[in-house]
VEXDREN-2710 file (C-alpha; in Angstrom, 1 decimal):
% VEXDREN-2710
k/r/px/py/pz
1/MET/108.5/101.6/105.9
2/VAL/109.8/103.0/109.2
3/CYS/107.6/104.6/111.8
4/PHE/108.9/108.0/113.2
5/GLY/106.4/109.1/115.9
6/ASN/103.1/109.1/114.0
7/MET/104.5/109.1/110.5
8/PHE/105.6/106.3/108.3
9/ILE/108.6/107.0/106.0
10/ARG/109.9/104.7/103.2
11/MET/113.7/104.1/103.6
12/PRO/116.1/101.7/102.0
13/HIS/116.5/98.4/104.0
14/PRO/120.3/98.7/104.6
15/LYS/119.9/102.3/106.0
16/THR/117.0/101.3/108.2
17/LYS/118.9/98.3/109.5
18/GLU/121.9/100.4/110.3
19/MET/119.8/103.0/112.0
20/ILE/118.1/100.4/114.2
21/GLN/121.4/98.8/115.1
22/LYS/122.8/102.2/116.2
23/ASP/119.7/102.9/118.3
24/GLN/120.0/99.4/119.9
25/GLU/123.7/100.0/120.7
26/HIS/122.8/103.4/122.3
27/LEU/120.0/101.8/124.3
28/ASP/122.3/99.0/125.5
29/LYS/124.9/101.5/126.7
30/GLU/122.3/103.6/128.5
31/ILE/120.8/100.5/130.2
32/GLU/124.3/99.4/131.4
33/ARG/125.0/102.9/132.7
34/LEU/121.7/102.9/134.6
35/ARG/122.3/99.4/136.0
36/SER/125.7/100.4/137.3
37/GLN/124.3/103.6/138.9
38/LEU/121.5/101.5/140.5
39/LYS/124.1/99.2/142.2
40/VAL/125.8/102.2/143.8
41/LYS/122.5/103.7/144.9
42/VAL/121.3/100.5/146.5
43/ASN/124.5/100.0/148.3
44/ARG/124.3/103.6/149.7
45/LEU/120.7/102.9/150.8
46/PHE/121.6/99.7/152.6
47/GLU/124.6/101.5/154.2
48/ALA/122.3/104.3/155.4
49/GLN/119.9/101.8/156.8
50/GLY/122.7/100.0/158.6
51/LYS/122.2/96.8/156.7
52/PRO/125.0/94.7/155.2
53/GLU/125.9/95.0/151.5
54/LEU/123.9/92.6/149.3
55/LYS/125.8/89.5/148.3
56/GLY/125.8/88.6/144.6
57/PHE/124.5/92.0/143.7
58/ASN/127.5/92.8/141.5
59/LEU/127.0/89.9/139.2
60/ASN/126.9/90.5/135.4
61/PRO/124.7/88.7/132.9
62/LEU/126.3/86.2/130.5
63/ASN/127.2/87.6/127.1
64/GLN/126.2/85.7/123.9
65/ASP/129.5/83.8/123.7
66/GLU/129.4/82.7/127.3
67/LEU/125.7/81.6/126.9
68/LYS/126.5/79.6/123.8
69/ALA/129.4/77.9/125.6
70/LEU/127.2/77.1/128.6
71/LYS/124.5/75.5/126.3
72/VAL/127.2/73.3/124.7
73/ILE/128.4/72.2/128.1
74/LEU/124.9/71.4/129.3
75/LYS/124.1/69.4/126.2
76/GLY/127.1/67.2/127.1
END
């Protein structure tokens, strides 16, 4: 069962899983786009206020592979 708005619809499990994965990919792309725009806007704001650019603001989060490697290193 999948909820669409205020309705529940019965759908096959593989189709539902595929639909959710596509939605998640779309959301991840949109989040990344908004994050990149935010960095530019914050830099413009600081520039307009006469403040120096934020240090470390252009950092990116670790991806899954990097996070796993870091955990292995920390476990020793």
